[in-house]
N, C-alpha and C positions, 0 to 999 in steps of 0.2 A: 292741260286742256282748258279751253275757255268755254264758258257758257254762251249760247246763242240767245241773248236776251230779246232780240227782235222776234225770233221764232217762238220763244216762250210767251212773250206778250201777245203775239198773234193767236196762239192757241187759247190763252186766257180770254181774249176778246171773243173768239168764236164760241167758247163754252158759256160765256156770260150772255151773249145774244141768244143762244139756244135756250137759256133759262129765262129769257125775257126780262133781264135785269139791267138797270142803268148803271153807269159807273158810280153815280151818286149812291145808289142803293148798296152796291158792293162795298164802297168806301165806308158807309155808315155801319154796315154789319160787321166789318172786320177792324174798324177803328183806325182808318187812315183817311187822308184827304182825297177828294175826287181827283185832284190834280195828280196825286201820286199814282192812283189807279190808271189814269190816262198815260202817265209817263211809263208805267210798267207795260201797258198794252202796246205802246209804240216802240218799246225797247230803249227809250231814252233814259231809263233808270233801271238799275238792277233791283231784283226782288229778293228780300231776305228769306231764309228758310221758314221762319215763323209766318211771314206774310204769305208765302207760297202755300203752306199747309192750310192756312185760314181760307185762302181763295179756293183751294182744291176742295176743302170740305164744304164750303158754301155753294160752290158750283156743281157739287156731286160728281167730280171727276177725279181720277187718281193722279197723283203727282207724276207717275210714269207718263200719262197722257200729255201732261203739260211739258215734260222734259224730253219727250221721245226724240226730238231732233238733235239732242245733245248727248244722250246716253247711248251706249253701244248695244245693249240688249233691249231692243224695243220692238222686235218682230211682232209680238201679239197686238201691240197698239196699231201698227200699220196694217196688219191683217184685218183687224176690226174696221179700220177706216176703209179698206178696199171693199169689204162686205157692205158697208154703208153706201159706198159709192155705187155699187152695182144694184142695190136694193130697189131703186126706183127706175131702173133701166128696162127698156123693152128687150125682147130677145135679139132683135137686130143690133141694138146698141151694145149689148153684152158681147155679141160676136165680134163687132168692130173693135171694142176695147180689148178683148182678149187677143185679137190679132196684133194690135199695136203693142200690147205688153209682151207677147212672144217675140216680136221683132226687136223690141228694145232690149229684152233679156239676151237674145242672141248677139246683138251688137255689143252690149256691155261685156259679155264673156269673150267675144272675139277680140275686142280692144285690149281687155285684160290679158289674154293669152299672148297677144302681140307684144304688149309692154313687158311681160315676163321674159319673152324670148330676147328682146333687145337689151334688157338690163342684165 
């Protein structure tokens, strides 16, 4: 299994922005160069476990949140993201999003069932 460094980097960038921190500040606090932080965020560089833990602690996010696009057991992270997504929606927006999610779920399950039958 390969790690999706672009997805990890994107999540690090989002968490950094939510904390109102610059790449330079993150780099200074964890002892790497700002260029390395930039390369991590763009997925152009892999991130070591030591650096990932340092970033996670600094940004006050779990490593699970940063790795959830790569690990198999990540449902709680995605459920929390869904709740955050709905938190600022009007009732109308929630209804539309739920309808879209239901249709998407039905489509995924139908295609999966069809693929199972032909394989």
